[in-house]
N, C-alpha and C positions, 0 to 999 in steps of 0.2 A: 505493501500500500503505499507508504512512502518514500520506495523506490520511485512509483510511477507517478507521485507529488512532484518529486525531485525532476524526473524523465519534463514533467509539463512545463515546469517553471523554467529546464535549461531550453524546451522551444519554444517557451513565450521570448525570452530573453533575444534567443537566438532570430527569432522573428522583427522583434523590435530592433536589435542590431539593423538587421537589411532595412527593417523600412525606415529610420534615421540614416543610413548610409543610401538610398537612394534617395530620400526625399533634400538630402547634402547636396548630391549628384545634382539634382533638378538645378537648388540654388544655382549653385556655379555657372552650369547653363544659362540659367533664363537671369542672371545677374548682368552679362554683358548686352542685353536687349534694352533691359529694365535701365540702362546707364545711358543708350543709344538714346533712347528717348529724353533724359534729361534726369537732372537729380531730384525732382519735382514726385516722377515717377517712382521710383523708389522711397521715397518718403510717403508718398501715398500709399504704397503697399505695405507699409510699415504702420502707418498712424491704422489701416484698414484691418490688420494682421492682430491690434493691440485691440481695439473695438472686438472684434470676430470672440478673439483669443477667450474672452471674460466666462458668455453662457458655454463657449466649447468646455473651457477649463472646471467651471460647475457643475456641468452634465458628469463629466466624467468621473468626480470625485462624490457623484450622486450615484455612480453604478457601478463602482469598482471600489470597496472596504480597503485595498490598500493603499488605494492613493490619496488617501484620507491620513494618512499618516504621513503625506511627504510634504515638505515646506510651502506653503500654501504660493510663496514667489517664485521659487522656482519652480513648480510646476505652469505658473502663467508663464513661467519664460518660455520654458521647453513649447507649451502650445502653441506660443505666437512665436515662435522662430519655425515649428511649424506648419501656422497655419501662411508664413510669410513664406515658407517654400512652396507649398502648392499655391499662392496667388502668383508667384513668378514664374512659374512651370504651366499655368492658366493662360499667363499674359505670352510667354515665350514660346510653346508647341506649336498656335498656327504659322508665327513668321518662319519656325524650322521648317514646317511640314510644308510649305509655299515654295522653301529655298530645292528642299528634298526632292520636291516633285515634278520643279523647273528642271534640275537635273537626271534624277530618271525618265521624265516621261520631257524629252526635249522638241521644242520647234524644229524637225528637218526641213529643208526646200531639196529640190531635183535639179542636177545638172544634168538634162536629158541629151542624147545626141539623135536626131533624128535624120533620115533620108527617104529618097523617093526614087533613090536608084543614081540620078545624077546632081542632083543638089546633095551639101551635108552642111544643117542646120544645129550646134549647141545650143541647150536655151536653158538658159543660168536662173534658177527662181529667186527671185528678189523680196528681201521685207524693207520697207521706207528705214526703219528703226533696228537695228542690231549690233551683232557682238563685235569690238574692233578688228579681233581676229577672222572672224567671219568676212568681212569686207576686203582687209589685207588679202587673203587667200583669193578673193574673186579677183582682184586687180590684176593680184599674179597671174590669174588661169587668163585673162583677157591678155596680159603682154606674150604674152605664150602664143595664143590662138595669133595676134597681131603678127609676130615672126613668122607663123607658117601659112600667112596670107589670108587669113580670114577679113570680114570685113563687119567693124562692129555696128549693132542695133540697137541702141536705148529706148530706154523708158522715158516718158517723161512727157506730159503734156504741156505745148508749145503756146506762149502766149498771142495772144491778137484781138485788137482794142476792142472790135467786133462783138468775142464771146467774154471777155475777162472781167468785166462787172457780174455776169451774170455766171460763170465759173466762179465766183468769190463768192457768192450769196446763195446757191445751191448745192455746190460740191468741195467749197473750201473752208466752209463754217463762218462764212462772213469776214476770212482773214488772209492771213499769207498762209497755202499752204505748206512751205520748206519753212518758216519758221515754226510751225505751231509743229511738225515733226523734230526739227532740232530741239526744241524744249521738251517734248516727248522724249529725248533718246536722253536727255542733260536728265530729266525726273527719273528713269529708269539706268541711269548708269551707263546708258548703250548710246551710240553715234548715228549719226543720220548720214546714209548712203553718198550723198553727196560731195562729201568734207572727204573723202577718198576716191573719187572718180575724179580729183582734181592733180594725182597724180601724173592724170596720163596728159595732162594739158599741155605739156609741148608737143608730143608726139599729133594730139589733137591740132593745134597751130600746123606745124611742119606736114600732115599728111590729113589735111578732113574729108580727101574722098575717103579715108579708112575710119569714119566714124559717122553716122550716119544716125540724127535725130528721128527714129522712126514712128514715133507717137503722132495722134490728130493733134490739133488745135485745139483751145478753147471754141473756136466759133466755130469749128466742126462738130464739136459733142451739145453747144447747143442748138444747130440747125436740124442733129439728128433728133434733140429730144424735144423739138419743137413738128418734129414730123412724123412722127410716135407718137405725140399727145395727140394730133393735129387726125390722125389715121385710127386708133384707140383710144376713145373715150377712157375707157378701165384702165389707159394704162395713165392717162392724164390723172386720173383720178386717186390712184396707191399713191401714186410723184408726191402729189400733194396732200397727201396724208402722210405719208414718211416725213415731209419736211418739217413738218408742223411737228410729227412726232419726234425728232430729233431735237427740236430748238425750243422745248419744254424745259429750259432749265440746266440742259446738260451741259453746252457751254458754257454757264457762268460758273458751274459749280468743278470743271476743270482747271478755266483760269484763277479760279479761287486757288486751288492746289498748286499750281504755277508759281503764284502770287505768294504762297507762303513757303515754298521751296529756296524761296529765293533771302529769306532770312531764316534758314532753317540751319542746326548744325549739321557737320558732319555725319554725325552718327545718326542721327533724324533722316536725315536723306539720303542713307546707306539701307536701312527699314523701307522706306517708301521705294529705293529700287529695288528688293525683295520681292515684297507686294505686284509691284510694275511688272515685273517681269515674268512670274507667273502668271499675273492675269493673262497681258500680251502671249503667253506661250497655251494658255488656256483656249482662248479668244481666238488666235490664227490657226488654232490647231481642232480647232471645234468643227463637225460640219450645219451648218448653216444653211437659213433657208436665204431663197435669191433674195436680193434686196428689189424693193421697189424699182432702184436706175439702174440692175444690172442691165441693162439692154443697155442704155448707154455707155456706161460705166467700162463694164467688159466685154458684152458682144458685138457692139461696135467698133471700139477698138482693135477686137480679135478678127474680125475681119479685114478692117484694110491694113492690120498688119500679116494677114492669110496673103494681102493682093501684093503687098510689097518684096513679103518673099519670092514669091512665084517670078515677080517683075526682075528679082535682082542677085544678087550675084553667086553663083557656085557656094562658096564656101562665108556663111553667117551662123557671127556667133551675138547671139541675144541675150539680153538684160535687162529682163521685167519680172513683172510681180510672180508670184510660183501659183498666183491662181488661174493665171490668164493661162495656163497649157492647155488642160484639159481641152478648150472652147475653142483655144487656136489650132492643137491637131484636128479636130473636128474641122475647121472651117478652110482648112488646108487639104484635109480628103474628099472634103466637098469639092476643090477646086483640082484635087488630083490625087486620086484614089491610091495612089502607089504608094505615097506619104505613111512611115512608119516606124515604129520608135528601133534604136540601135541600144540600147545600152543607157543606161542609168546608174550616177550616182545620188547620194545623201548626203547634202552637208548642216551640220548644224548651226543654226542661226542666230541662236539667241542664248547666252551663258551667262555667268556672272563676269565680272572685270578681276582678272589679274590686278591682285593688289603685293607685290613682291617686296620685301626687303632686304637688304645685305649690307655688308663693311669693305669698305676700301683699307 
């Protein structure tokens, strides 16, 4: 009997030791998140723990007779520490989960080789905002393609005075699209793609015939929108409704976040970056319903790009949004059924920025 009691006490002691070990590990892992939020976050967690520990310690003393033999203040201090650990883990776990999800289920984009038997097209899937390493890899591949005689086709809706105002209001959220992408990159700890294509500027100046702006203009998109709206009242209604939904406070909320980040601490910016990269990864990886404006933003541009490819040189290297590839392949096959996919390589587009240190 005494042996059974001793064994039971030893088991409780071991379980208690394991529980405290896990609590302290959780506290140590969660503290960096609290400190990145600010000292106020740690102070708030301690204050809340002090309040919650009072009823918890009172209940423990009521339920367990052995705890009544313990000094009140030491038991209250231990309970407070345990509650602080739980609160810290509760606050930090979502951030760690987001970071892990981005690493385990990354956003990947294709580099696909297409051919119709006579032409060769390399389609490099792009994202407007991505990791520095991804963009450097793309620029390296573009330079290699140039050395092999490829002509580069670039995505990028070109400006036209006749359509700039319409484009800004209807598709760019009333602002400069490049500026918005640059701000998003800063918020997410990522980079804007146009910052890296500047590395090819010298070759663009010396050999402009090898660098083609293959996209449509703002006026082209406006005219296509007007054509579709006139031909299909259902499209016009969906597009108008989508514009109304997008304008209901979402832009103001994003602008407020950007403004707050300007005065945020490095730690706060790092935490926002973790959440932002995870959100972008999930959003861009998800299978979504077609947008009301996809007939203009995707379908129209894909058709025009397919026409350029058919009338273009025999070796073309394309840098376009990854979402264009399925529709582009359909449009190419509509013009020439011989088009097929030769090979596909997948590249990781979003990952946490490197923050390395060393000594000289």
